TORPA-158613 format. One record per residue (C-alpha): residue in three letters; residue number from 1; y, z negated, x negated. Coordinates in steps of 0.001 Angstrom, whole numbers, plus 500000, padded with zeros to 6 digits. Each point is the difference from the previous one (the first is absolute). Example, Ala and Ser with C-alpha at 12.3 -4.5 7.8 and 13.67 -1.06 7.14 Angstrom:
2
+------+------+--------+--------+--------+
! resn ! resi !     c2 !     c3 !     c1 !
+------+------+--------+--------+--------+
!  Ala !    1 ! 495500 ! 492200 ! 487700 !
!  Ser !    2 ! 503440 ! 500660 ! 498630 !
+------+------+--------+--------+--------+
//
This chain:
307
+------+------+--------+--------+--------+
! resn ! resi !     c2 !     c3 !     c1 !
+------+------+--------+--------+--------+
!  Met !    1 ! 866874 ! 859745 ! 902667 !
!  Phe !    2 ! 499374 ! 498412 ! 503411 !
!  Asp !    3 ! 501402 ! 496695 ! 498755 !
!  Ser !    4 ! 503086 ! 501434 ! 498728 !
!  Arg !    5 ! 500774 ! 501769 ! 503317 !
!  Val !    6 ! 499401 ! 496739 ! 501882 !
!  Gly !    7 ! 502223 ! 498099 ! 497731 !
!  Ile !    8 ! 502812 ! 502530 ! 500351 !
!  Ile !    9 ! 499662 ! 499790 ! 503926 !
!  Met !   10 ! 500011 ! 496239 ! 499833 !
!  Ala !   11 ! 503028 ! 499854 ! 497918 !
!  Val !   12 ! 501861 ! 502485 ! 502418 !
!  Leu !   13 ! 499075 ! 497801 ! 503015 !
!  Ile !   14 ! 500977 ! 496803 ! 498366 !
!  Arg !   15 ! 503438 ! 501524 ! 499053 !
!  Lys !   16 ! 500431 ! 501227 ! 503573 !
!  Phe !   17 ! 499114 ! 496588 ! 501263 !
!  Ile !   18 ! 502486 ! 498245 ! 497704 !
!  Ile !   19 ! 502832 ! 502405 ! 501043 !
!  Ala !   20 ! 499233 ! 499456 ! 503735 !
!  Cys !   21 ! 500100 ! 496279 ! 499505 !
!  Ser !   22 ! 503209 ! 500152 ! 498092 !
!  Ala !   23 ! 501452 ! 502184 ! 502784 !
!  Val !   24 ! 498964 ! 497422 ! 502726 !
!  Leu !   25 ! 501469 ! 497092 ! 497913 !
!  Leu !   26 ! 503217 ! 501933 ! 499584 !
!  Phe !   27 ! 500254 ! 500626 ! 503664 !
!  Leu !   28 ! 499281 ! 496261 ! 500875 !
!  Ala !   29 ! 502671 ! 498994 ! 497455 !
!  Cys !   30 ! 502501 ! 502121 ! 501620 !
!  Ile !   31 ! 499312 ! 499248 ! 503717 !
!  Cys !   32 ! 499432 ! 496318 ! 499810 !
!  Pro !   33 ! 503540 ! 498928 ! 498867 !
!  Val !   34 ! 501428 ! 502140 ! 502683 !
!  Asn !   35 ! 497828 ! 498562 ! 502758 !
!  Ala !   36 ! 500624 ! 496489 ! 498756 !
!  Gln !   37 ! 503853 ! 500802 ! 500189 !
!  Lys !   38 ! 499524 ! 501484 ! 503282 !
!  Arg !   39 ! 498134 ! 496940 ! 501444 !
!  Lys !   40 ! 502610 ! 497739 ! 498460 !
!  Ala !   41 ! 502895 ! 502072 ! 501767 !
!  Leu !   42 ! 498242 ! 499981 ! 503268 !
!  Asn !   43 ! 499445 ! 496290 ! 499775 !
!  Gly !   44 ! 503478 ! 499377 ! 499074 !
!  Ala !   45 ! 501171 ! 502265 ! 502800 !
!  Ala !   46 ! 497825 ! 498128 ! 502507 !
!  Lys !   47 ! 501476 ! 496714 ! 499005 !
!  Gly !   48 ! 503554 ! 501298 ! 499972 !
!  Ala !   49 ! 499532 ! 501664 ! 503394 !
!  Thr !   50 ! 499191 ! 496661 ! 501829 !
!  Ile !   51 ! 503699 ! 499179 ! 500130 !
!  Met !   52 ! 501816 ! 502592 ! 502179 !
!  Ser !   53 ! 502294 ! 502318 ! 498157 !
!  Phe !   54 ! 503557 ! 500496 ! 500982 !
!  Ala !   55 ! 499167 ! 503591 ! 500796 !
!  Glu !   56 ! 497541 ! 498613 ! 502615 !
!  Tyr !   57 ! 502466 ! 497323 ! 501159 !
!  Arg !   58 ! 502610 ! 502552 ! 500734 !
!  Lys !   59 ! 497686 ! 501400 ! 502670 !
!  Val !   60 ! 499271 ! 496813 ! 501679 !
!  Arg !   61 ! 501623 ! 498411 ! 503038 !
!  His !   62 ! 499462 ! 496350 ! 500422 !
!  Ser !   63 ! 501265 ! 496982 ! 502033 !
!  Val !   64 ! 502288 ! 497398 ! 498496 !
!  Pro !   65 ! 499046 ! 497340 ! 499640 !
!  Phe !   66 ! 496604 ! 501219 ! 498913 !
!  Ile !   67 ! 497375 ! 497355 ! 500188 !
!  Leu !   68 ! 496756 ! 500243 ! 498266 !
!  Arg !   69 ! 497025 ! 497734 ! 500704 !
!  Ile !   70 ! 496754 ! 500286 ! 498065 !
!  Asp !   71 ! 496997 ! 497765 ! 500459 !
!  Ala !   72 ! 497180 ! 500295 ! 497634 !
!  Ser !   73 ! 497276 ! 497302 ! 499918 !
!  Lys !   74 ! 501863 ! 496815 ! 499108 !
!  Ala !   75 ! 503153 ! 501766 ! 498855 !
!  His !   76 ! 502908 ! 500647 ! 502344 !
!  Leu !   77 ! 503267 ! 501671 ! 499393 !
!  Leu !   78 ! 503142 ! 499986 ! 502098 !
!  Tyr !   79 ! 502356 ! 502461 ! 498429 !
!  Phe !   80 ! 503564 ! 500294 ! 501798 !
!  Gly !   81 ! 501810 ! 502995 ! 499051 !
!  Ala !   82 ! 503567 ! 499252 ! 500813 !
!  Lys !   83 ! 503446 ! 501611 ! 500296 !
!  His !   84 ! 501943 ! 498108 ! 497577 !
!  Thr !   85 ! 502490 ! 497636 ! 501602 !
!  His !   86 ! 502532 ! 497378 ! 499396 !
!  Asp !   87 ! 500394 ! 499254 ! 503778 !
!  Pro !   88 ! 498433 ! 496661 ! 501071 !
!  Lys !   89 ! 500048 ! 501265 ! 503582 !
!  Asp !   90 ! 497983 ! 503084 ! 499191 !
!  Val !   91 ! 497101 ! 500222 ! 502073 !
!  Gln !   92 ! 497701 ! 500395 ! 497032 !
!  Val !   93 ! 500861 ! 496430 ! 498959 !
!  Leu !   94 ! 498337 ! 498570 ! 503185 !
!  Gln !   95 ! 497116 ! 502448 ! 499588 !
!  Ile !   96 ! 499287 ! 498667 ! 496420 !
!  Glu !   97 ! 500291 ! 496341 ! 501098 !
!  Asn !   98 ! 497454 ! 500674 ! 503007 !
!  Leu !   99 ! 497587 ! 501876 ! 497793 !
!  Trp !  100 ! 500156 ! 497256 ! 497483 !
!  Lys !  101 ! 499086 ! 497234 ! 502423 !
!  Glu !  102 ! 497207 ! 502296 ! 501419 !
!  Phe !  103 ! 498455 ! 501039 ! 496664 !
!  His !  104 ! 499936 ! 496497 ! 498079 !
!  Pro !  105 ! 500098 ! 501650 ! 496419 !
!  Asp !  106 ! 498551 ! 498495 ! 496921 !
!  Ile !  107 ! 502501 ! 501806 ! 497791 !
!  Ala !  108 ! 503199 ! 502034 ! 500517 !
!  Phe !  109 ! 501915 ! 502778 ! 498148 !
!  Phe !  110 ! 503440 ! 501391 ! 500353 !
!  Glu !  111 ! 501984 ! 502908 ! 498483 !
!  Gly !  112 ! 502675 ! 499426 ! 497430 !
!  Ala !  113 ! 500672 ! 497500 ! 497305 !
!  Asp !  114 ! 498808 ! 500364 ! 496353 !
!  Pro !  115 ! 496792 ! 497898 ! 499619 !
!  Glu !  116 ! 501411 ! 498871 ! 496624 !
!  Asn !  117 ! 502380 ! 497951 ! 501992 !
!  Lys !  118 ! 498183 ! 496792 ! 500748 !
!  Asn !  119 ! 502398 ! 498817 ! 502730 !
!  Pro !  120 ! 500147 ! 502535 ! 502810 !
!  Ile !  121 ! 502732 ! 499578 ! 502608 !
!  Val !  122 ! 498868 ! 497716 ! 502894 !
!  Ile !  123 ! 502200 ! 499756 ! 502956 !
!  Lys !  124 ! 500507 ! 496913 ! 502040 !
!  Ser !  125 ! 500278 ! 501771 ! 503437 !
!  Val !  126 ! 499491 ! 503382 ! 501589 !
!  Glu !  127 ! 503728 ! 500662 ! 500142 !
!  Glu !  128 ! 500076 ! 500316 ! 496063 !
!  Ile !  129 ! 498083 ! 503273 ! 500427 !
!  Ser !  130 ! 503548 ! 501522 ! 500486 !
!  Gln !  131 ! 500547 ! 499380 ! 496263 !
!  Tyr !  132 ! 496601 ! 500586 ! 498490 !
!  Gly !  133 ! 498132 ! 502259 ! 502463 !
!  Glu !  134 ! 496652 ! 499904 ! 501618 !
!  Pro !  135 ! 498039 ! 499320 ! 496620 !
!  Ser !  136 ! 501525 ! 496488 ! 500258 !
!  Leu !  137 ! 498478 ! 499492 ! 503413 !
!  Val !  138 ! 496550 ! 500085 ! 498423 !
!  Thr !  139 ! 500821 ! 497405 ! 497351 !
!  Phe !  140 ! 501539 ! 497819 ! 502707 !
!  Leu !  141 ! 496787 ! 500302 ! 502238 !
!  Ala !  142 ! 497642 ! 499550 ! 497096 !
!  Arg !  143 ! 501858 ! 496844 ! 498522 !
!  Arg !  144 ! 500217 ! 498352 ! 503434 !
!  Ala !  145 ! 496206 ! 500535 ! 500577 !
!  Gly !  146 ! 499057 ! 498950 ! 496431 !
!  Val !  147 ! 498640 ! 503521 ! 499326 !
!  Gln !  148 ! 499877 ! 501749 ! 496491 !
!  Val !  149 ! 502742 ! 502637 ! 500015 !
!  His !  150 ! 500469 ! 502659 ! 497188 !
!  Thr !  151 ! 501945 ! 503200 ! 499547 !
!  Leu !  152 ! 498212 ! 503290 ! 500050 !
!  Glu !  153 ! 502223 ! 501521 ! 497291 !
!  Pro !  154 ! 498991 ! 500809 ! 496528 !
!  Ala !  155 ! 501906 ! 498339 ! 497192 !
!  Lys !  156 ! 503426 ! 501664 ! 499326 !
!  Ala !  157 ! 499157 ! 500223 ! 496398 !
!  Asp !  158 ! 496954 ! 502308 ! 500911 !
!  Glu !  159 ! 502246 ! 502157 ! 502162 !
!  Ile !  160 ! 502522 ! 500351 ! 497182 !
!  Thr !  161 ! 497143 ! 500960 ! 497598 !
!  Leu !  162 ! 498789 ! 502546 ! 502440 !
!  Leu !  163 ! 503454 ! 501546 ! 500363 !
!  Phe !  164 ! 500523 ! 500169 ! 496223 !
!  Ser !  165 ! 496670 ! 501823 ! 499606 !
!  Arg !  166 ! 501394 ! 502594 ! 502675 !
!  Lys !  167 ! 502904 ! 500573 ! 497485 !
!  Tyr !  168 ! 502685 ! 498281 ! 502006 !
!  Thr !  169 ! 502788 ! 498385 ! 497767 !
!  Pro !  170 ! 500791 ! 496323 ! 500202 !
!  Glu !  171 ! 503295 ! 500983 ! 501475 !
!  Gln !  172 ! 498383 ! 501887 ! 502799 !
!  Val !  173 ! 497622 ! 497339 ! 500688 !
!  Lys !  174 ! 502562 ! 497249 ! 500115 !
!  Leu !  175 ! 502241 ! 502240 ! 502274 !
!  Phe !  176 ! 497023 ! 500476 ! 502370 !
!  Tyr !  177 ! 499355 ! 496172 ! 500386 !
!  Val !  178 ! 503715 ! 499217 ! 500567 !
!  Leu !  179 ! 500781 ! 502796 ! 502315 !
!  Arg !  180 ! 496839 ! 499341 ! 502092 !
!  Gln !  181 ! 501471 ! 496507 ! 500814 !
!  Ile !  182 ! 503275 ! 501483 ! 501465 !
!  Pro !  183 ! 498609 ! 501309 ! 503400 !
!  Gln !  184 ! 498002 ! 496747 ! 500450 !
!  Phe !  185 ! 503213 ! 497989 ! 499359 !
!  Arg !  186 ! 501941 ! 501913 ! 502591 !
!  Asn !  187 ! 497098 ! 499317 ! 502528 !
!  Gly !  188 ! 500151 ! 496251 ! 499328 !
!  Lys !  189 ! 502393 ! 497141 ! 500337 !
!  His !  190 ! 501255 ! 498514 ! 496855 !
!  Asn !  191 ! 502518 ! 497342 ! 498729 !
!  Glu !  192 ! 501150 ! 501949 ! 497113 !
!  Thr !  193 ! 501695 ! 503443 ! 499483 !
!  Ile !  194 ! 497997 ! 503150 ! 499229 !
!  Glu !  195 ! 501621 ! 500097 ! 496514 !
!  Thr !  196 ! 498942 ! 496311 ! 499127 !
!  Tyr !  197 ! 496479 ! 500694 ! 501397 !
!  Thr !  198 ! 499710 ! 503243 ! 497927 !
!  Gln !  199 ! 501236 ! 498297 ! 496821 !
!  Asn !  200 ! 497407 ! 497357 ! 500446 !
!  Val !  201 ! 497171 ! 502616 ! 500271 !
!  Ile !  202 ! 501318 ! 501853 ! 496983 !
!  Gly !  203 ! 500036 ! 496706 ! 497996 !
!  Gly !  204 ! 496507 ! 499134 ! 501145 !
!  Leu !  205 ! 498694 ! 503311 ! 498905 !
!  Ser !  206 ! 501901 ! 499840 ! 496670 !
!  Leu !  207 ! 498036 ! 496887 ! 499143 !
!  Arg !  208 ! 496930 ! 502136 ! 499559 !
!  Pro !  209 ! 499562 ! 501267 ! 496435 !
!  Glu !  210 ! 499089 ! 503548 ! 501139 !
!  Leu !  211 ! 503217 ! 500214 ! 502136 !
!  Lys !  212 ! 502454 ! 498083 ! 497899 !
!  Gly !  213 ! 502162 ! 503216 ! 499480 !
!  Ala !  214 ! 502708 ! 501411 ! 502084 !
!  Pro !  215 ! 500924 ! 499633 ! 502695 !
!  Arg !  216 ! 500601 ! 496240 ! 499353 !
!  Asn !  217 ! 502835 ! 499319 ! 502385 !
!  Leu !  218 ! 501658 ! 501476 ! 502931 !
!  Leu !  219 ! 502256 ! 502283 ! 498071 !
!  Glu !  220 ! 497267 ! 501616 ! 497998 !
!  Phe !  221 ! 497926 ! 500165 ! 503305 !
!  Glu !  222 ! 502778 ! 502012 ! 501505 !
!  Glu !  223 ! 500193 ! 502292 ! 497022 !
!  Ser !  224 ! 496281 ! 500673 ! 500098 !
!  Cys !  225 ! 500175 ! 500740 ! 503756 !
!  Ala !  226 ! 502707 ! 502462 ! 499585 !
!  Arg !  227 ! 498183 ! 501791 ! 497064 !
!  Leu !  228 ! 496503 ! 500026 ! 501568 !
!  Phe !  229 ! 501100 ! 500554 ! 503569 !
!  Pro !  230 ! 503071 ! 502207 ! 500041 !
!  Gln !  231 ! 499529 ! 500582 ! 503744 !
!  Met !  232 ! 500469 ! 496381 ! 500723 !
!  Ser !  233 ! 503479 ! 498942 ! 501068 !
!  Asp !  234 ! 499338 ! 496260 ! 500216 !
!  Trp !  235 ! 496946 ! 498101 ! 498867 !
!  Arg !  236 ! 500604 ! 497422 ! 502761 !
!  Glu !  237 ! 498994 ! 502917 ! 502491 !
!  Thr !  238 ! 496773 ! 500844 ! 498262 !
!  Pro !  239 ! 497900 ! 501560 ! 502734 !
!  Gln !  240 ! 496457 ! 498674 ! 500876 !
!  Glu !  241 ! 498812 ! 503588 ! 499998 !
!  Trp !  242 ! 500216 ! 500057 ! 496318 !
!  Phe !  243 ! 497063 ! 497712 ! 499723 !
!  Asp !  244 ! 497832 ! 501795 ! 502603 !
!  Pro !  245 ! 496726 ! 500756 ! 498111 !
!  Ala !  246 ! 498646 ! 502370 ! 502674 !
!  Leu !  247 ! 502657 ! 502677 ! 499849 !
!  Leu !  248 ! 498743 ! 503360 ! 499285 !
!  Lys !  249 ! 502987 ! 500931 ! 497844 !
!  Pro !  250 ! 501425 ! 496958 ! 498045 !
!  Leu !  251 ! 503780 ! 499498 ! 500317 !
!  Thr !  252 ! 500223 ! 498259 ! 496743 !
!  Tyr !  253 ! 497667 ! 498601 ! 497293 !
!  Leu !  254 ! 499960 ! 496860 ! 502023 !
!  Asn !  255 ! 497705 ! 501534 ! 502526 !
!  Thr !  256 ! 497462 ! 500916 ! 497316 !
!  Val !  257 ! 500102 ! 496559 ! 498487 !
!  Ser !  258 ! 499498 ! 498532 ! 503466 !
!  Arg !  259 ! 496993 ! 502234 ! 500639 !
!  Glu !  260 ! 498315 ! 499206 ! 496639 !
!  Leu !  261 ! 500676 ! 496303 ! 500422 !
!  Ser !  262 ! 498696 ! 500073 ! 503568 !
!  Glu !  263 ! 496769 ! 501435 ! 498966 !
!  Phe !  264 ! 499711 ! 497451 ! 497154 !
!  Arg !  265 ! 500637 ! 497295 ! 502400 !
!  Asp !  266 ! 497649 ! 501217 ! 502737 !
!  Arg !  267 ! 497085 ! 500013 ! 497411 !
!  His !  268 ! 500958 ! 496360 ! 499002 !
!  Met !  269 ! 500197 ! 498883 ! 503613 !
!  Val !  270 ! 496655 ! 501400 ! 500863 !
!  Lys !  271 ! 498426 ! 498300 ! 496930 !
!  Leu !  272 ! 501485 ! 496548 ! 500906 !
!  Ile !  273 ! 499045 ! 500175 ! 503593 !
!  Thr !  274 ! 496500 ! 501266 ! 499331 !
!  Glu !  275 ! 499417 ! 497158 ! 497428 !
!  Glu !  276 ! 500684 ! 497513 ! 502671 !
!  Leu !  277 ! 497955 ! 501613 ! 502725 !
!  Lys !  278 ! 497154 ! 500320 ! 497651 !
!  Gln !  279 ! 499950 ! 496132 ! 499872 !
!  Gly !  280 ! 499762 ! 499947 ! 503868 !
!  Lys !  281 ! 503436 ! 498924 ! 500673 !
!  Arg !  282 ! 502255 ! 500543 ! 503004 !
!  Val !  283 ! 503039 ! 501992 ! 498493 !
!  Phe !  284 ! 503367 ! 500256 ! 501655 !
!  Ala !  285 ! 502422 ! 502429 ! 498595 !
!  Val !  286 ! 503460 ! 501473 ! 500830 !
!  Val !  287 ! 501423 ! 503088 ! 498320 !
!  Gly !  288 ! 501858 ! 503131 ! 500951 !
!  Ala !  289 ! 498206 ! 502141 ! 502616 !
!  Ser !  290 ! 499486 ! 502931 ! 497633 !
!  His !  291 ! 498057 ! 497906 ! 497510 !
!  Val !  292 ! 497504 ! 499024 ! 502685 !
!  Val !  293 ! 499460 ! 503483 ! 501193 !
!  Met !  294 ! 499503 ! 501359 ! 496493 !
!  Gln !  295 ! 497768 ! 497122 ! 498950 !
!  Glu !  296 ! 497640 ! 499852 ! 503017 !
!  Arg !  297 ! 497517 ! 502541 ! 498814 !
!  Ala !  298 ! 499653 ! 498345 ! 496568 !
!  Leu !  299 ! 499588 ! 496605 ! 501551 !
!  Arg !  300 ! 497337 ! 501041 ! 502468 !
!  Ala !  301 ! 498166 ! 501865 ! 497153 !
!  Ala !  302 ! 500204 ! 497075 ! 497679 !
!  Leu !  303 ! 498485 ! 497713 ! 502559 !
!  Lys !  304 ! 497297 ! 502381 ! 500963 !
!  Arg !  305 ! 498917 ! 500274 ! 496320 !
!  Arg !  306 ! 499619 ! 496242 ! 499833 !
!  Arg !  307 ! 497786 ! 499490 ! 503193 !
+------+------+--------+--------+--------+
//
């Protein structure tokens, strides 16, 4: 009788223990994936937050040029944030030349040019900045001093892949790349008409398999502009504001594309510069001022992690 009651009590206790263990295991199974996802999200947010967002940038007031110097152990960075110019007499040109002489870089970077193009433009005199802009000054100084020089840009193929993933059509992407050149053309000096220049840009883009469709010539280009930008009276007068990535309310989809590509380019630039600094090099780079302002936090954080 006694043994029978003990057996019953033991069975009840064992059953309760099993139920309790099952509840604990079920609880852990539910919360662990959530916590893992949360940690992943937090880590991703922390990494993404290192580069300044455009929402943050709109609240910032900074000088132009914006010159960033970072010295960490053997690594040294002189990052010149310029106001883009085609004027050889611009005071920034002399500033860049003087800083170059003072800094003695091991490697130099400039903004613009597709890295897939193995022959970047190298000017023979400072006066040619009037045609190619301040990036050409960096290549000029580097080649004259025998210093390695590279573009900070990602491959255009990678940019196009990104834009396709954001659901832009090949026509929209092609128009973005063509129209972006128009304000730059107006600011420079050229030996060809804007029509000839634009046709050459269209022709170059059409050689890419992913952009081989319309517009393939100037007539199709004008038809695309009229359809996608009915507010545009003349593509030759495309405003620079349409490519401002920091606008709170985009004027056209071109502003949004500019923002998405700018964020992509900033991440790429930080990666390239950090890789060289990690090797203890003296890095000299010239880009638009907003890029330097937005990348500063990420660059300092990357160097701090590697100390």
